SEZAMI-838853 format. One line per 5 residues: number of its first residue (from 1); for each residue x, y, z of N, C-alpha, C, CB. Coordinates in steps of 0.05 Angstrom, whole numbers. Glycine has a CB too. Example, Ala and Ser with C-alpha at 12.3 -4.5 7.8 and 13.67 -1.06 7.14 Angstrom:
residues 2
1 = 264 -114 156 246 -90 156 264 -66 156 226 -89 181 | 257 -45 142 273 -21 143 258 1 157 282 -12 114
end
This chain:
residues 305
1 = 790 -1503 -254 780 -1476 -251 799 -1456 -260 773 -1469 -221 | 825 -1458 -257 846 -1441 -267 843 -1442 -298 875 -1450 -256 | 840 -1464 -308 839 -1468 -338 814 -1451 -349 836 -1499 -345 | 793 -1454 -334 768 -1443 -342 772 -1411 -344 745 -1452 -322 | 787 -1401 -323 793 -1373 -321 811 -1363 -344 807 -1368 -295
6 = 831 -1380 -353 846 -1374 -373 830 -1373 -399 868 -1393 -374 | 811 -1392 -403 794 -1393 -427 777 -1368 -427 775 -1418 -426 | 768 -1358 -405 753 -1334 -406 767 -1309 -414 740 -1330 -382 | 791 -1308 -405 810 -1286 -412 817 -1288 -442 837 -1287 -395 | 820 -1311 -454 829 -1314 -480 805 -1313 -501 844 -1339 -482
11 = 781 -1318 -492 760 -1320 -510 751 -1296 -526 738 -1329 -496 | 755 -1272 -516 747 -1247 -532 766 -1244 -555 748 -1221 -515 | 790 -1257 -553 811 -1253 -575 820 -1280 -586 836 -1238 -564 | 800 -1300 -589 807 -1325 -601 813 -1322 -631 784 -1344 -597 | 802 -1300 -644 807 -1295 -672 829 -1275 -676 781 -1286 -686
16 = 843 -1270 -654 867 -1251 -656 892 -1265 -646 863 -1223 -640 | 904 -1250 -624 930 -1260 -614 930 -1281 -593 945 -1239 -605 | 907 -1291 -585 905 -1310 -561 894 -1336 -568 887 -1298 -539 | 894 -1343 -594 884 -1368 -603 898 -1391 -593 884 -1370 -632 | 924 -1389 -591 942 -1411 -582 937 -1414 -552 973 -1405 -587
21 = 935 -1393 -537 928 -1394 -508 903 -1408 -504 927 -1366 -496 | 881 -1400 -518 855 -1411 -516 856 -1441 -523 836 -1396 -534 | 865 -1449 -545 865 -1475 -555 881 -1496 -537 876 -1475 -583 | 906 -1484 -531 922 -1499 -513 910 -1504 -486 946 -1486 -509 | 897 -1485 -475 884 -1490 -447 860 -1508 -450 874 -1463 -432
26 = 844 -1504 -471 823 -1522 -475 829 -1551 -479 809 -1513 -497 | 849 -1557 -495 860 -1582 -497 868 -1596 -471 881 -1581 -516 | 885 -1578 -459 895 -1586 -432 872 -1596 -413 911 -1562 -418 | 851 -1577 -411 830 -1586 -393 814 -1610 -403 812 -1562 -389 | 810 -1610 -427 793 -1633 -439 808 -1660 -437 788 -1627 -470
31 = 834 -1660 -442 849 -1685 -442 857 -1693 -414 874 -1682 -460 | 865 -1671 -399 874 -1676 -374 856 -1692 -355 880 -1651 -364 | 829 -1686 -356 809 -1700 -339 807 -1731 -346 781 -1685 -342 | 803 -1739 -369 800 -1768 -374 828 -1783 -371 788 -1773 -403 | 849 -1769 -377 876 -1780 -373 883 -1785 -344 896 -1761 -384
36 = 876 -1764 -327 881 -1769 -299 865 -1792 -287 875 -1745 -283 | 840 -1796 -296 823 -1816 -287 832 -1844 -298 795 -1810 -296 | 840 -1845 -322 851 -1869 -332 876 -1878 -316 859 -1866 -361 | 892 -1861 -311 918 -1867 -294 910 -1877 -265 938 -1840 -291 | 888 -1864 -253 879 -1869 -226 864 -1895 -224 863 -1847 -217
41 = 849 -1903 -243 830 -1927 -243 846 -1950 -250 805 -1924 -263 | 865 -1957 -239 880 -1980 -246 863 -2006 -237 908 -1979 -232 | 865 -2026 -255 851 -2050 -252 819 -2046 -244 867 -2067 -230 | 809 -2026 -252 781 -2020 -249 767 -2025 -276 778 -1991 -241 | 742 -2036 -278 729 -2038 -303 723 -2012 -316 705 -2052 -298
46 = 716 -1993 -301 709 -1966 -312 732 -1954 -325 699 -1947 -290 | 755 -1964 -323 778 -1950 -336 776 -1951 -364 803 -1963 -328 | 761 -1971 -376 756 -1974 -404 741 -1949 -416 740 -1999 -410 | 723 -1938 -399 708 -1914 -406 725 -1890 -409 687 -1908 -385 | 742 -1887 -389 759 -1861 -390 781 -1866 -410 772 -1854 -362
51 = 789 -1890 -417 810 -1893 -437 800 -1888 -465 822 -1919 -436 | 774 -1895 -470 758 -1888 -496 758 -1859 -499 728 -1899 -494 | 750 -1845 -478 746 -1815 -477 773 -1802 -483 736 -1806 -448 | 795 -1813 -470 819 -1800 -472 829 -1802 -501 839 -1813 -452 | 826 -1826 -515 834 -1828 -542 818 -1810 -561 831 -1855 -551
56 = 791 -1808 -556 777 -1790 -574 784 -1761 -569 746 -1794 -571 | 790 -1754 -544 796 -1726 -538 824 -1720 -551 797 -1721 -507 | 843 -1740 -550 869 -1734 -563 865 -1730 -594 889 -1758 -558 | 847 -1746 -605 842 -1743 -634 831 -1715 -639 823 -1765 -646 | 812 -1707 -623 798 -1678 -624 820 -1657 -619 774 -1674 -602
61 = 841 -1664 -602 860 -1641 -597 875 -1632 -622 881 -1649 -576 | 879 -1651 -641 893 -1643 -663 881 -1620 -680 897 -1665 -679 | 856 -1622 -688 844 -1597 -702 843 -1573 -684 814 -1602 -711 | 839 -1576 -656 838 -1553 -639 864 -1538 -641 830 -1561 -610 | 887 -1555 -641 913 -1539 -641 920 -1531 -670 938 -1557 -630
66 = 913 -1545 -689 918 -1536 -717 900 -1511 -723 911 -1560 -739 | 875 -1511 -712 859 -1487 -716 872 -1461 -705 832 -1491 -703 | 887 -1463 -682 900 -1440 -674 922 -1429 -688 908 -1444 -650 | 933 -1448 -708 955 -1439 -722 948 -1433 -751 977 -1459 -721 | 923 -1438 -761 916 -1427 -786 905 -1401 -786 898 -1443 -799
71 = 896 -1390 -810 888 -1363 -811 861 -1358 -797 887 -1354 -842 | 857 -1335 -790 832 -1330 -776 805 -1336 -791 832 -1303 -768 | 808 -1336 -819 783 -1343 -835 778 -1372 -835 786 -1334 -863 | 799 -1389 -833 796 -1417 -833 792 -1429 -805 821 -1429 -845 | 797 -1414 -785 796 -1424 -758 768 -1434 -749 804 -1402 -740
76 = 748 -1418 -755 720 -1428 -748 714 -1455 -758 698 -1409 -758 | 722 -1462 -783 715 -1487 -796 731 -1509 -782 721 -1487 -826 | 756 -1505 -778 772 -1526 -765 764 -1531 -737 802 -1519 -765 | 757 -1511 -721 747 -1513 -693 720 -1528 -694 743 -1484 -679 | 704 -1522 -716 679 -1535 -716 682 -1565 -720 663 -1524 -738
81 = 701 -1573 -734 708 -1601 -739 718 -1614 -713 729 -1604 -761 | 734 -1599 -697 741 -1611 -673 717 -1615 -654 762 -1595 -660 | 699 -1593 -651 675 -1599 -635 658 -1621 -644 658 -1576 -633 | 657 -1624 -672 641 -1647 -683 653 -1674 -674 640 -1644 -715 | 678 -1675 -673 692 -1703 -663 684 -1707 -634 727 -1701 -665
86 = 685 -1687 -617 679 -1689 -590 647 -1700 -587 684 -1661 -578 | 630 -1687 -600 601 -1694 -598 596 -1719 -609 585 -1674 -611 | 606 -1729 -632 602 -1753 -643 613 -1775 -624 615 -1754 -669 | 635 -1770 -612 645 -1790 -594 626 -1793 -571 673 -1783 -583 | 617 -1771 -560 601 -1772 -537 574 -1786 -545 596 -1744 -526
91 = 561 -1780 -567 536 -1793 -576 538 -1824 -583 526 -1779 -600 | 562 -1831 -591 565 -1859 -600 577 -1878 -579 583 -1861 -624 | 586 -1864 -556 598 -1880 -536 628 -1882 -537 587 -1907 -536 | 640 -1864 -553 671 -1866 -557 680 -1894 -567 686 -1861 -530 | 673 -1904 -590 679 -1930 -601 707 -1930 -606 664 -1937 -625
96 = 723 -1952 -599 750 -1957 -605 754 -1983 -616 767 -1954 -584 | 771 -1986 -636 775 -2014 -646 784 -2035 -625 796 -2013 -669 | 774 -2056 -623 781 -2079 -607 767 -2071 -577 815 -2083 -606 | 764 -2047 -569 750 -2041 -543 722 -2037 -546 761 -2019 -530 | 712 -2030 -571 686 -2027 -576 674 -2000 -565 672 -2051 -565
101 = 648 -1996 -561 637 -1971 -549 627 -1976 -523 615 -1959 -564 | 626 -1953 -508 615 -1953 -480 582 -1953 -483 627 -1926 -462 | 570 -1972 -470 541 -1972 -472 529 -1953 -450 531 -2002 -468 | 523 -1930 -459 513 -1909 -441 490 -1918 -426 507 -1885 -454 | 472 -1934 -439 445 -1940 -427 451 -1962 -405 425 -1952 -451
106 = 473 -1969 -402 479 -1989 -378 496 -1976 -354 496 -2015 -388 | 501 -1952 -357 514 -1936 -336 496 -1934 -311 523 -1907 -346 | 509 -1935 -289 493 -1929 -263 499 -1902 -254 499 -1950 -240 | 481 -1883 -253 484 -1857 -248 467 -1848 -224 477 -1842 -273 | 476 -1827 -212 461 -1815 -190 445 -1791 -200 480 -1806 -167
111 = 420 -1796 -206 403 -1774 -220 403 -1748 -205 373 -1783 -222 | 400 -1751 -178 398 -1726 -162 422 -1710 -164 393 -1732 -133 | 445 -1723 -162 473 -1711 -163 476 -1699 -190 496 -1731 -157 | 469 -1713 -212 472 -1704 -237 456 -1677 -243 464 -1727 -255 | 430 -1677 -237 414 -1656 -243 421 -1631 -223 386 -1666 -240
116 = 428 -1638 -200 437 -1615 -183 460 -1598 -194 445 -1625 -155 | 477 -1615 -206 502 -1602 -221 492 -1585 -245 523 -1626 -233 | 475 -1597 -261 463 -1582 -283 448 -1558 -275 447 -1598 -298 | 432 -1560 -253 417 -1537 -243 434 -1514 -233 400 -1545 -220 | 457 -1522 -222 478 -1502 -212 487 -1486 -237 503 -1517 -197
121 = 496 -1501 -258 505 -1487 -283 483 -1468 -292 512 -1509 -308 | 458 -1477 -293 436 -1460 -304 435 -1436 -285 407 -1476 -304 | 436 -1440 -258 435 -1416 -242 457 -1397 -246 434 -1423 -214 | 481 -1408 -252 506 -1391 -257 497 -1375 -283 534 -1409 -261 | 488 -1387 -304 480 -1373 -328 460 -1350 -323 469 -1392 -348
126 = 439 -1356 -306 422 -1335 -298 437 -1311 -285 402 -1346 -281 | 455 -1318 -266 472 -1298 -252 487 -1282 -272 492 -1311 -231 | 499 -1295 -292 511 -1281 -315 495 -1263 -329 520 -1299 -334 | 469 -1269 -335 452 -1253 -349 445 -1227 -330 426 -1270 -357 | 442 -1231 -304 436 -1209 -286 459 -1190 -287 431 -1217 -258
131 = 483 -1201 -285 508 -1186 -286 508 -1169 -310 533 -1204 -287 | 502 -1180 -333 502 -1167 -358 483 -1142 -358 494 -1187 -380 | 458 -1149 -345 438 -1128 -344 450 -1104 -327 412 -1140 -331 | 461 -1111 -304 473 -1090 -287 495 -1074 -300 484 -1101 -262 | 515 -1087 -313 535 -1074 -325 527 -1057 -349 556 -1093 -332
136 = 507 -1067 -365 498 -1051 -387 483 -1027 -378 480 -1068 -405 | 469 -1029 -356 452 -1006 -346 471 -984 -333 429 -1017 -323 | 494 -995 -323 513 -974 -310 531 -960 -330 531 -988 -288 | 531 -969 -354 549 -958 -374 542 -932 -385 550 -976 -395 | 517 -928 -387 506 -901 -399 485 -889 -381 492 -907 -427
141 = 479 -864 -387 457 -851 -369 432 -864 -376 454 -819 -374 | 416 -867 -355 390 -882 -353 368 -863 -363 385 -892 -322 | 361 -867 -386 337 -855 -397 312 -871 -389 339 -853 -426 | 289 -861 -394 265 -875 -386 263 -903 -402 239 -858 -393 | 272 -903 -429 271 -927 -444 293 -946 -433 275 -922 -474
146 = 315 -936 -424 338 -956 -413 326 -968 -387 367 -938 -407 | 312 -950 -372 301 -961 -345 281 -984 -350 287 -938 -330 | 265 -979 -371 243 -998 -377 257 -1025 -387 221 -987 -399 | 277 -1022 -404 293 -1045 -414 305 -1059 -391 316 -1035 -434 | 317 -1045 -372 329 -1058 -348 308 -1075 -334 340 -1036 -329
151 = 285 -1064 -328 265 -1076 -311 255 -1102 -327 241 -1054 -306 | 250 -1100 -352 238 -1122 -367 257 -1144 -372 227 -1113 -394 | 285 -1135 -376 304 -1155 -378 307 -1171 -353 329 -1142 -385 | 305 -1160 -330 306 -1173 -305 281 -1191 -302 309 -1154 -282 | 258 -1181 -310 234 -1200 -312 236 -1222 -327 213 -1188 -320
156 = 249 -1218 -351 252 -1242 -369 269 -1265 -356 266 -1233 -395 | 291 -1255 -341 309 -1274 -327 294 -1288 -306 334 -1260 -315 | 278 -1274 -292 260 -1290 -270 241 -1308 -284 243 -1270 -250 | 228 -1300 -307 213 -1319 -322 227 -1345 -331 202 -1307 -345 | 252 -1343 -339 268 -1365 -346 268 -1385 -320 297 -1356 -355
161 = 275 -1372 -299 278 -1391 -274 252 -1402 -268 289 -1375 -247 | 231 -1387 -270 204 -1398 -264 195 -1423 -281 182 -1376 -267 | 199 -1418 -308 191 -1438 -325 210 -1461 -326 188 -1428 -350 | 237 -1460 -320 253 -1482 -317 247 -1499 -292 280 -1473 -317 | 242 -1487 -271 238 -1502 -247 209 -1512 -242 245 -1486 -224
166 = 190 -1503 -261 162 -1511 -258 159 -1539 -266 144 -1492 -274 | 156 -1556 -249 149 -1586 -251 172 -1600 -263 123 -1591 -269 | 175 -1598 -290 195 -1615 -302 222 -1613 -291 197 -1610 -329 | 232 -1588 -287 259 -1585 -276 260 -1593 -247 269 -1556 -280 | 237 -1591 -231 238 -1600 -205 237 -1630 -202 215 -1588 -190
171 = 222 -1643 -220 218 -1672 -220 238 -1688 -235 191 -1678 -230 | 256 -1674 -248 275 -1691 -265 293 -1708 -248 292 -1672 -282 | 303 -1703 -225 319 -1722 -210 302 -1749 -203 330 -1707 -183 | 276 -1746 -194 263 -1773 -188 256 -1788 -215 237 -1769 -171 | 252 -1771 -236 248 -1784 -263 271 -1800 -271 241 -1765 -284
176 = 295 -1791 -268 320 -1806 -275 321 -1830 -257 347 -1788 -271 | 315 -1826 -233 319 -1847 -213 298 -1871 -220 315 -1836 -184 | 273 -1864 -228 254 -1884 -232 253 -1895 -262 227 -1872 -224 | 271 -1882 -279 269 -1888 -306 280 -1918 -312 284 -1867 -323 | 268 -1932 -332 277 -1957 -337 307 -1956 -349 257 -1972 -356
181 = 315 -1932 -361 342 -1930 -369 353 -1903 -359 344 -1933 -401 | 359 -1902 -335 368 -1878 -323 392 -1863 -337 375 -1885 -296 | 409 -1879 -347 434 -1868 -358 425 -1855 -385 458 -1891 -363 | 406 -1867 -399 397 -1854 -425 383 -1828 -420 378 -1874 -442 | 367 -1826 -401 352 -1802 -392 372 -1782 -384 333 -1808 -369
186 = 392 -1789 -369 414 -1773 -360 428 -1762 -383 432 -1789 -344 | 435 -1778 -402 446 -1767 -431 429 -1745 -441 447 -1791 -454 | 403 -1751 -442 385 -1731 -456 386 -1705 -437 352 -1744 -461 | 385 -1708 -413 389 -1685 -395 412 -1667 -400 390 -1695 -368 | 433 -1680 -409 459 -1665 -415 453 -1648 -438 484 -1685 -420
191 = 440 -1656 -460 435 -1642 -484 413 -1620 -477 424 -1662 -507 | 393 -1626 -461 374 -1606 -452 386 -1583 -442 357 -1618 -433 | 405 -1590 -420 416 -1567 -406 435 -1552 -422 429 -1575 -382 | 450 -1566 -443 467 -1551 -461 452 -1529 -475 480 -1570 -481 | 428 -1538 -486 413 -1519 -501 401 -1497 -483 390 -1533 -517
196 = 394 -1506 -459 382 -1485 -439 401 -1464 -435 375 -1498 -412 | 426 -1473 -426 446 -1452 -419 454 -1434 -442 470 -1465 -409 | 456 -1446 -465 461 -1432 -489 440 -1409 -494 461 -1451 -512 | 416 -1418 -490 393 -1399 -495 394 -1376 -477 366 -1411 -492 | 401 -1382 -451 403 -1359 -432 427 -1340 -439 406 -1370 -403
201 = 449 -1351 -447 472 -1333 -455 465 -1317 -481 499 -1351 -459 | 451 -1329 -500 445 -1315 -522 427 -1291 -516 433 -1332 -542 | 407 -1298 -498 387 -1275 -491 402 -1253 -476 360 -1287 -472 | 423 -1261 -458 436 -1241 -445 451 -1222 -464 455 -1254 -426 | 459 -1231 -486 472 -1213 -507 450 -1196 -517 485 -1229 -531
206 = 426 -1204 -521 405 -1188 -526 399 -1164 -508 383 -1205 -528 | 398 -1173 -482 395 -1154 -461 414 -1132 -463 397 -1167 -434 | 440 -1137 -468 461 -1116 -470 453 -1097 -492 490 -1128 -477 | 447 -1110 -516 441 -1092 -539 416 -1075 -535 437 -1109 -564 | 397 -1085 -523 371 -1070 -520 374 -1049 -498 347 -1089 -514
211 = 388 -1054 -475 392 -1035 -456 410 -1012 -466 404 -1048 -434 | 430 -1018 -484 448 -997 -494 434 -979 -515 473 -1011 -506 | 416 -992 -530 402 -977 -551 373 -984 -551 415 -982 -578 | 356 -978 -531 330 -987 -529 312 -975 -551 319 -980 -502 | 316 -952 -560 298 -938 -578 308 -937 -607 294 -910 -569
216 = 331 -951 -613 342 -948 -640 322 -962 -660 372 -962 -643 | 326 -956 -685 310 -969 -705 316 -998 -706 314 -957 -731 | 295 -1014 -715 296 -1041 -716 317 -1054 -735 270 -1049 -722 | 328 -1075 -727 348 -1088 -743 344 -1120 -741 376 -1079 -734 | 352 -1135 -761 348 -1164 -760 365 -1178 -739 354 -1175 -787
221 = 389 -1173 -737 408 -1188 -717 397 -1185 -690 437 -1177 -717 | 394 -1160 -678 383 -1160 -651 357 -1173 -647 381 -1133 -643 | 338 -1174 -668 312 -1186 -664 316 -1218 -662 293 -1177 -690 | 337 -1226 -680 340 -1257 -680 353 -1265 -652 359 -1268 -707 | 369 -1249 -641 383 -1255 -614 360 -1252 -594 409 -1235 -607
226 = 345 -1231 -592 326 -1228 -570 302 -1245 -571 317 -1202 -569 | 292 -1252 -596 271 -1270 -596 281 -1300 -599 252 -1262 -619 | 304 -1305 -609 313 -1332 -614 324 -1344 -589 335 -1333 -636 | 334 -1329 -572 343 -1339 -546 321 -1351 -530 355 -1318 -531 | 298 -1335 -523 275 -1347 -513 262 -1370 -525 256 -1329 -511
231 = 261 -1369 -552 249 -1389 -567 265 -1414 -563 248 -1382 -595 | 291 -1415 -564 309 -1437 -558 305 -1448 -532 337 -1430 -561 | 301 -1431 -513 298 -1438 -483 270 -1453 -481 300 -1409 -463 | 251 -1445 -495 224 -1460 -492 226 -1484 -505 200 -1446 -504 | 240 -1487 -528 245 -1514 -542 259 -1534 -522 262 -1510 -568
236 = 279 -1524 -509 292 -1541 -489 275 -1549 -467 314 -1528 -478 | 257 -1531 -456 241 -1537 -433 217 -1556 -443 231 -1511 -420 | 208 -1553 -469 188 -1572 -479 201 -1599 -479 178 -1565 -508 | 225 -1603 -489 238 -1626 -489 240 -1639 -461 263 -1623 -502 | 247 -1622 -440 249 -1632 -412 224 -1643 -402 260 -1611 -394
241 = 202 -1629 -410 175 -1636 -398 167 -1661 -412 153 -1613 -403 | 175 -1665 -438 168 -1691 -451 182 -1715 -440 174 -1690 -479 | 209 -1709 -433 224 -1731 -422 215 -1740 -393 254 -1723 -421 | 205 -1722 -381 195 -1726 -350 168 -1738 -351 193 -1698 -333 | 150 -1725 -366 121 -1733 -365 111 -1749 -388 105 -1709 -365
246 = 129 -1752 -410 120 -1768 -433 94 -1754 -446 112 -1798 -424 | 93 -1728 -445 72 -1714 -458 82 -1690 -474 53 -1706 -438 | 68 -1683 -494 77 -1661 -511 68 -1635 -500 67 -1664 -540 | 85 -1617 -491 77 -1590 -481 71 -1573 -502 98 -1576 -465 | 46 -1572 -513 40 -1558 -535 42 -1528 -531 14 -1566 -544
251 = 38 -1518 -507 39 -1488 -501 68 -1479 -504 28 -1481 -472 | 87 -1494 -496 115 -1488 -496 125 -1487 -527 132 -1509 -478 | 116 -1510 -540 124 -1509 -568 111 -1484 -583 115 -1537 -582 | 86 -1479 -576 71 -1457 -591 86 -1430 -584 40 -1455 -581 | 95 -1426 -558 110 -1403 -550 135 -1400 -567 117 -1404 -521
256 = 151 -1422 -570 174 -1421 -587 169 -1413 -615 188 -1446 -587 | 147 -1426 -627 138 -1419 -655 130 -1389 -657 113 -1437 -664 | 115 -1380 -638 108 -1350 -641 132 -1333 -639 87 -1341 -620 | 150 -1339 -621 176 -1322 -622 191 -1324 -647 194 -1329 -600 | 193 -1348 -658 208 -1350 -684 194 -1334 -704 212 -1380 -695
261 = 167 -1337 -707 151 -1324 -728 152 -1295 -724 122 -1333 -728 | 157 -1285 -700 155 -1254 -694 182 -1241 -704 151 -1248 -660 | 202 -1258 -710 230 -1246 -718 225 -1226 -740 252 -1270 -728 | 214 -1231 -762 210 -1210 -783 197 -1183 -774 192 -1221 -805 | 178 -1187 -757 164 -1163 -746 182 -1149 -727 137 -1171 -732
266 = 197 -1164 -710 217 -1152 -690 239 -1135 -706 231 -1176 -673 | 246 -1146 -727 267 -1131 -742 261 -1103 -752 274 -1146 -765 | 233 -1097 -750 225 -1071 -757 220 -1053 -734 204 -1072 -773 | 221 -1065 -709 212 -1050 -686 238 -1043 -667 190 -1067 -671 | 235 -1022 -652 257 -1015 -632 265 -1041 -616 247 -993 -611
271 = 289 -1039 -605 298 -1063 -585 280 -1066 -563 327 -1061 -573 | 269 -1044 -550 253 -1046 -526 226 -1061 -532 248 -1017 -515 | 215 -1054 -557 190 -1068 -563 194 -1098 -567 177 -1056 -587 | 217 -1105 -578 223 -1134 -582 228 -1147 -556 246 -1139 -601 | 239 -1135 -538 242 -1147 -512 215 -1150 -496 262 -1129 -496
276 = 197 -1129 -501 170 -1133 -490 156 -1157 -502 153 -1110 -495 | 160 -1161 -529 146 -1183 -542 155 -1209 -530 151 -1182 -574 | 183 -1213 -526 192 -1237 -514 181 -1241 -485 221 -1237 -514 | 180 -1221 -468 168 -1222 -442 138 -1231 -443 170 -1195 -429 | 123 -1219 -461 96 -1225 -461 91 -1255 -466 81 -1207 -481
281 = 108 -1266 -486 106 -1293 -493 113 -1311 -469 122 -1298 -516 | 133 -1304 -455 144 -1321 -431 122 -1319 -409 173 -1308 -419 | 109 -1295 -405 90 -1294 -384 65 -1313 -391 81 -1264 -381 | 60 -1312 -416 35 -1331 -425 42 -1360 -420 29 -1328 -458 | 67 -1366 -428 75 -1396 -424 76 -1402 -395 103 -1402 -436
286 = 86 -1383 -379 86 -1388 -349 59 -1390 -337 100 -1368 -334 | 43 -1374 -347 12 -1375 -338 -1 -1402 -344 -5 -1352 -354 | 5 -1409 -369 -7 -1437 -377 6 -1459 -362 -2 -1443 -406 | 31 -1458 -356 44 -1478 -337 29 -1481 -311 72 -1470 -331 | 22 -1458 -300 10 -1458 -274 -18 -1469 -277 9 -1430 -262
291 = -33 -1463 -297 -61 -1471 -302 -58 -1503 -308 -76 -1453 -329 | -40 -1512 -325 -40 -1542 -330 -34 -1556 -304 -18 -1550 -353 | -15 -1546 -285 -8 -1561 -262 -32 -1564 -242 15 -1550 -249 | -49 -1543 -241 -73 -1544 -225 -91 -1565 -236 -88 -1517 -224 | -96 -1565 -264 -114 -1583 -275 -105 -1613 -273 -119 -1576 -304
296 = -78 -1618 -273 -68 -1645 -276 -53 -1652 -252 -52 -1647 -300 | -59 -1642 -228 -44 -1648 -204 -47 -1678 -198 -53 -1630 -179 | -69 -1690 -204 -75 -1719 -195 -54 -1738 -211 -107 -1728 -202 | -49 -1731 -235 -32 -1749 -252 -5 -1738 -261 -47 -1757 -275 | 3 -1713 -249 27 -1701 -256 50 -1712 -243 25 -1673 -252
301 = 55 -1737 -245 79 -1750 -236 96 -1760 -259 72 -1774 -218 | 123 -1762 -253 141 -1772 -275 133 -1800 -284 170 -1773 -266 | 133 -1804 -308 128 -1831 -321 154 -1845 -328 112 -1827 -347 | 155 -1871 -324 181 -1885 -329 189 -1879 -359 180 -1917 -324 | 213 -1871 -363 221 -1865 -392 236 -1890 -402 240 -1836 -396
end
């Protein structure tokens, strides 16, 4: 927790004077966890898993620390390489010569506990979005356009919550429990929630931009953020629904496609209009969710994955 606080302090200046603090703290957190478990799990078979993770994390630590020492222009590429090492290790089971790789599909996991933790992170992300809405609205005088942006931004946040917890999010724990490969589904849930939380944080940036300048002339970057965040969210929730019910949620995919296709139009419109476009699409997707659940209540149970 202390390390996360230091990361938050250093993050706004990672391309300035706090790169060493940020990278050093990140490496300490990432390497400290598996190393502590490796030392604690003496004579336990699961120690091999944490040993693999420790070795891969130590390898990734090198570009993290090197990136803090190189120029600001080269730093993103070096740190991207460090992230790539970490994600490749996770995706492949952290293979090590002579030790082999960890077979994720054979792990025994507690689906309820796992998803509860992911849902807590998602709710924290929603809380951050609400905090951004409040801070942005308190920074400048409230014009009618700013008030409208404030209300619609809050409504979008509530729609994120509604769409996430509608059926798939609610039934993900029993789906993992009843799956033929619960660890594999749990691994996919990790990626789903990574994309979900990222999409909420991206949208929160859009909230801040729109509330601060609701009537400004259109521009491409704000439109990409304000429409791309919800589009990414709908893609993640479509993936979640497919994993739980083994069916393709066409309406969620269509909503993401509409939002992505609307970016060129949104770049010509004021920020408030772009925010309204995102809200309308999310309302339609939420409405179809409700309609589908009423039509398919009889067979709307998780399917073994």
